[in-house]
Backbone as CSV, one residue per row, in Angstrom:
resi,resn,N_x,N_y,N_z,CA_x,CA_y,CA_z,C_x,C_y,C_z
1,MET,30.085,-41.819,7.572,30.300,-41.251,6.259,29.105,-41.487,5.340
2,LYS,28.423,-42.641,5.523,27.249,-42.926,4.715,26.170,-41.872,4.939
3,TYR,26.028,-41.424,6.189,24.996,-40.437,6.511,25.288,-39.095,5.850
4,LEU,26.561,-38.753,5.788,26.940,-37.498,5.151,26.572,-37.519,3.674
5,ASN,26.797,-38.614,2.997,26.445,-38.734,1.583,24.934,-38.630,1.376
6,TYR,24.162,-39.083,2.341,22.708,-39.031,2.244,22.187,-37.621,2.498
7,TRP,22.687,-36.948,3.506,22.167,-35.652,3.930,22.654,-34.489,3.069
8,THR,23.821,-34.567,2.506,24.379,-33.460,1.740,23.475,-33.047,0.568
9,PRO,23.043,-33.969,-0.292,22.170,-33.543,-1.392,20.818,-33.005,-0.884
10,LEU,20.314,-33.613,0.174,19.039,-33.161,0.721,19.151,-31.741,1.267
11,LEU,20.208,-31.457,2.009,20.404,-30.117,2.546,20.650,-29.098,1.436
12,ALA,21.376,-29.498,0.419,21.625,-28.597,-0.709,20.311,-28.280,-1.425
13,TRP,19.465,-29.292,-1.606,18.175,-29.076,-2.251,17.298,-28.143,-1.409
14,LEU,17.265,-28.350,-0.095,16.476,-27.490,0.783,16.958,-26.042,0.750
15,ALA,18.272,-25.863,0.741,18.822,-24.508,0.684,18.441,-23.836,-0.634
16,LEU,18.522,-24.561,-1.716,18.167,-24.011,-3.025,16.674,-23.703,-3.089
17,ALA,15.845,-24.613,-2.614,14.394,-24.399,-2.645,14.011,-23.194,-1.800
18,THR,14.627,-23.024,-0.652,14.327,-21.893,0.214,14.735,-20.589,-0.449
19,THR,15.898,-20.579,-1.068,16.385,-19.377,-1.740,15.483,-19.015,-2.914
20,LEU,15.138,-19.991,-3.728,14.284,-19.722,-4.888,12.869,-19.367,-4.454
21,GLY,12.409,-19.961,-3.391,11.059,-19.687,-2.904,10.914,-18.279,-2.382
22,ALA,11.960,-17.681,-1.850,11.868,-16.338,-1.286,11.740,-15.276,-2.370
23,SER,12.419,-15.465,-3.483,12.385,-14.453,-4.537,11.012,-14.288,-5.171
24,PRO,10.337,-15.365,-5.566,9.013,-15.170,-6.148,8.026,-14.538,-5.174
25,SER,8.138,-14.858,-3.900,7.217,-14.266,-2.937,7.402,-12.759,-2.884
26,ALA,8.644,-12.309,-2.827,8.909,-10.879,-2.787,8.441,-10.219,-4.082
27,ALA,8.711,-10.877,-5.202,8.274,-10.326,-6.485,6.760,-10.292,-6.565
28,ALA,6.108,-11.324,-6.056,4.643,-11.364,-6.088,4.062,-10.229,-5.258
29,GLN,4.643,-9.952,-4.105,4.147,-8.868,-3.271,4.298,-7.531,-3.985
30,GLN,5.400,-7.353,-4.682,5.623,-6.092,-5.390,4.653,-5.933,-6.553
31,THR,4.315,-7.034,-7.237,3.405,-6.917,-8.365,1.954,-6.879,-7.922
32,LEU,1.608,-7.444,-6.770,0.235,-7.426,-6.299,-0.156,-6.070,-5.728
33,ALA,0.776,-5.361,-5.131,0.449,-4.065,-4.531,-0.080,-3.082,-5.579
34,PRO,0.573,-2.923,-6.733,0.001,-2.018,-7.738,-1.343,-2.522,-8.263
35,ALA,-1.526,-3.835,-8.345,-2.792,-4.373,-8.828,-3.916,-4.010,-7.867
36,ALA,-3.661,-4.104,-6.569,-4.677,-3.741,-5.579,-4.999,-2.259,-5.667
37,ALA,-3.990,-1.435,-5.861,-4.216,0.003,-5.986,-5.031,0.306,-7.240
38,ALA,-4.724,-0.384,-8.331,-5.465,-0.167,-9.568,-6.914,-0.599,-9.398
39,GLU,-7.138,-1.679,-8.634,-8.501,-2.133,-8.400,-9.302,-1.076,-7.659
40,SER,-8.688,-0.425,-6.663,-9.378,0.621,-5.916,-9.753,1.778,-6.823
41,GLU,-8.843,2.135,-7.712,-9.087,3.264,-8.598,-10.148,2.943,-9.639
42,SER,-10.291,1.664,-10.009,-11.229,1.312,-11.057,-12.585,0.878,-10.519
43,ALA,-12.755,0.803,-9.203,-14.057,0.440,-8.648,-15.067,1.503,-9.051
44,PRO,-16.253,1.071,-9.503,-17.229,2.048,-9.988,-17.762,2.944,-8.878
45,ARG,-18.105,4.155,-9.239,-18.744,5.091,-8.309,-20.233,4.794,-8.327
46,VAL,-20.819,4.698,-7.153,-22.223,4.329,-7.009,-22.941,5.436,-6.243
47,ALA,-24.142,5.768,-6.685,-24.946,6.770,-5.984,-25.589,6.122,-4.762
48,GLY,-25.647,6.895,-3.697,-26.271,6.390,-2.485,-26.709,7.511,-1.570
49,GLU,-27.370,7.132,-0.496,-27.796,8.079,0.528,-27.309,7.582,1.880
50,VAL,-26.683,8.474,2.639,-26.201,8.116,3.970,-27.404,7.995,4.898
51,ARG,-27.529,6.852,5.549,-28.609,6.642,6.508,-28.118,6.810,7.941
52,LYS,-26.867,6.400,8.200,-26.318,6.487,9.554,-24.800,6.509,9.474
53,VAL,-24.186,7.280,10.377,-22.730,7.331,10.495,-22.378,6.893,11.907
54,ASP,-21.555,5.843,12.026,-21.135,5.329,13.337,-19.622,5.482,13.442
55,THR,-19.191,6.638,13.963,-17.752,6.919,14.024,-17.025,5.989,14.979
56,GLU,-17.662,5.597,16.072,-16.999,4.712,17.041,-16.680,3.353,16.437
57,ALA,-17.606,2.823,15.652,-17.399,1.513,15.038,-16.670,1.605,13.698
58,GLY,-16.533,2.824,13.148,-15.886,2.982,11.844,-16.747,2.427,10.717
59,LYS,-18.082,2.632,10.847,-19.007,2.094,9.844,-19.993,3.157,9.385
60,ILE,-20.553,2.892,8.205,-21.542,3.793,7.628,-22.664,2.945,7.026
61,THR,-23.894,3.398,7.217,-25.043,2.723,6.612,-25.465,3.526,5.389
62,LEU,-25.526,2.844,4.248,-25.854,3.498,2.983,-27.012,2.793,2.292
63,ARG,-27.941,3.582,1.764,-28.932,3.068,0.818,-28.309,3.324,-0.545
64,HIS,-28.111,2.282,-1.331,-27.328,2.430,-2.563,-27.983,1.758,-3.747
65,GLY,-27.507,2.148,-4.909,-27.895,1.503,-6.151,-27.071,0.247,-6.366
66,ASP,-27.159,-0.307,-7.559,-26.429,-1.512,-7.937,-24.923,-1.279,-7.824
67,ILE,-24.208,-2.228,-7.207,-22.742,-2.165,-7.107,-22.201,-3.305,-7.964
68,PRO,-21.848,-3.027,-9.229,-21.486,-4.092,-10.166,-20.256,-4.907,-9.771
69,ASN,-19.231,-4.276,-9.233,-18.017,-5.031,-8.903,-18.239,-5.999,-7.734
70,LEU,-19.268,-5.778,-6.946,-19.603,-6.695,-5.843,-20.806,-7.570,-6.191
71,GLU,-21.346,-7.382,-7.412,-22.539,-8.104,-7.852,-23.653,-7.969,-6.814
72,MET,-23.881,-6.729,-6.373,-24.844,-6.441,-5.314,-25.974,-5.572,-5.853
73,PRO,-27.209,-6.017,-5.670,-28.346,-5.200,-6.111,-28.576,-4.029,-5.163
74,PRO,-29.448,-3.106,-5.537,-29.754,-1.976,-4.650,-30.314,-2.466,-3.310
75,MET,-29.869,-1.827,-2.237,-30.332,-2.160,-0.890,-29.779,-1.157,0.099
76,THR,-30.133,-1.321,1.357,-29.560,-0.524,2.441,-28.724,-1.462,3.283
77,MET,-27.480,-1.088,3.531,-26.612,-1.947,4.344,-25.478,-1.165,4.983
78,VAL,-24.819,-1.827,5.917,-23.705,-1.235,6.659,-22.392,-1.627,5.995
79,PHE,-21.496,-0.653,5.855,-20.162,-0.878,5.303,-19.122,-0.410,6.320
80,ARG,-17.960,-1.033,6.285,-16.795,-0.478,6.972,-16.258,0.645,6.087
81,VAL,-15.381,1.476,6.633,-14.753,2.515,5.819,-13.245,2.300,5.815
82,ALA,-12.627,2.567,4.672,-11.181,2.397,4.537,-10.422,3.412,5.381
83,SER,-11.015,4.588,5.574,-10.378,5.634,6.366,-11.417,6.274,7.281
84,PRO,-11.098,6.453,8.567,-12.039,7.118,9.469,-12.373,8.544,9.026
85,ASP,-11.492,9.153,8.242,-11.732,10.510,7.738,-12.992,10.586,6.875
86,PHE,-13.354,9.474,6.225,-14.555,9.467,5.387,-15.786,9.847,6.202
87,LEU,-15.838,9.411,7.448,-17.030,9.606,8.267,-17.243,11.060,8.656
88,SER,-16.171,11.832,8.690,-16.313,13.249,9.039,-16.775,14.084,7.841
89,LYS,-16.743,13.515,6.634,-17.147,14.234,5.430,-18.646,14.176,5.170
90,VAL,-19.349,13.249,5.844,-20.761,13.026,5.531,-21.620,12.994,6.792
91,LYS,-22.929,13.139,6.567,-23.888,13.033,7.672,-25.140,12.341,7.137
92,ALA,-25.989,11.879,8.035,-27.223,11.208,7.630,-28.027,12.132,6.718
93,GLY,-28.550,11.579,5.644,-29.336,12.343,4.677,-28.544,12.821,3.477
94,ASP,-27.209,12.847,3.554,-26.389,13.290,2.419,-26.530,12.330,1.234
95,GLN,-26.620,12.913,0.037,-26.562,12.142,-1.203,-25.079,12.044,-1.576
96,VAL,-24.592,10.813,-1.818,-23.161,10.608,-2.029,-22.890,9.776,-3.277
97,LEU,-21.668,9.856,-3.727,-21.097,8.934,-4.700,-19.983,8.205,-3.965
98,PHE,-19.985,6.867,-4.032,-18.977,6.109,-3.296,-18.514,4.906,-4.099
99,SER,-17.377,4.373,-3.705,-16.855,3.122,-4.248,-16.707,2.159,-3.092
100,ALA,-16.945,0.886,-3.365,-16.828,-0.131,-2.319,-16.165,-1.378,-2.888
101,GLU,-15.449,-2.078,-2.022,-14.767,-3.317,-2.372,-14.863,-4.272,-1.197
102,LYS,-14.556,-5.524,-1.462,-14.441,-6.498,-0.382,-12.969,-6.558,0.015
103,ARG,-12.680,-6.164,1.259,-11.300,-6.167,1.768,-11.250,-6.969,3.048
104,ASN,-10.368,-7.945,3.072,-10.225,-8.815,4.241,-11.569,-9.386,4.664
105,GLY,-12.388,-9.736,3.690,-13.676,-10.357,3.962,-14.790,-9.400,4.338
106,ALA,-14.511,-8.099,4.408,-15.535,-7.122,4.808,-15.812,-6.158,3.667
107,LEU,-17.080,-5.827,3.478,-17.439,-4.820,2.479,-17.014,-3.461,3.006
108,THR,-16.201,-2.759,2.224,-15.540,-1.542,2.687,-15.701,-0.414,1.679
109,VAL,-16.108,0.752,2.168,-16.159,1.955,1.328,-14.725,2.445,1.163
110,THR,-14.284,2.548,-0.088,-12.905,2.947,-0.380,-12.800,4.397,-0.836
111,ALA,-13.933,5.011,-1.158,-13.972,6.431,-1.528,-15.408,6.900,-1.345
112,ILE,-15.574,8.148,-0.920,-16.922,8.703,-0.766,-16.861,10.224,-0.882
113,ASP,-17.826,10.790,-1.600,-17.936,12.238,-1.764,-19.404,12.626,-1.745
114,VAL,-19.709,13.744,-1.120,-21.062,14.271,-1.133,-21.346,14.782,-2.538
115,ARG,-22.521,14.434,-3.056,-22.917,14.916,-4.385,-23.312,16.375,-4.296
116,PRO,-22.892,17.171,-5.254,-23.290,18.583,-5.258,-24.797,18.668,-5.489
117,ASP,-25.411,19.695,-4.910,-26.850,19.915,-5.091,-27.151,20.163,-6.561
118,LYS,-28.272,19.626,-6.993,-28.671,19.797,-8.396,-29.605,20.958,-8.545
């Protein structure tokens, strides 16, 4: 009987903590998803030039201007793409406007469009 008196409050506390812990996690996921979407929409558009398209690897090499949201100066580098469809829209030599973010530790193009001829 002594053991029952000891374990009952502990088990009740664990059940309560588990129940309360599940709700904030679900709420956090619901509130973070719109924030991530808003971040994608607010990423600045950057001018660049396509240097290489690697459809097999799902990557694109871009010579680009300053990317303020990534604190990245102008350079040429390889990015992953958020959608393989992006790679079919461009070819080497195209002048583009694109947005990029760091997703899952990788620099990723989240939007890209060929610039109209001037």
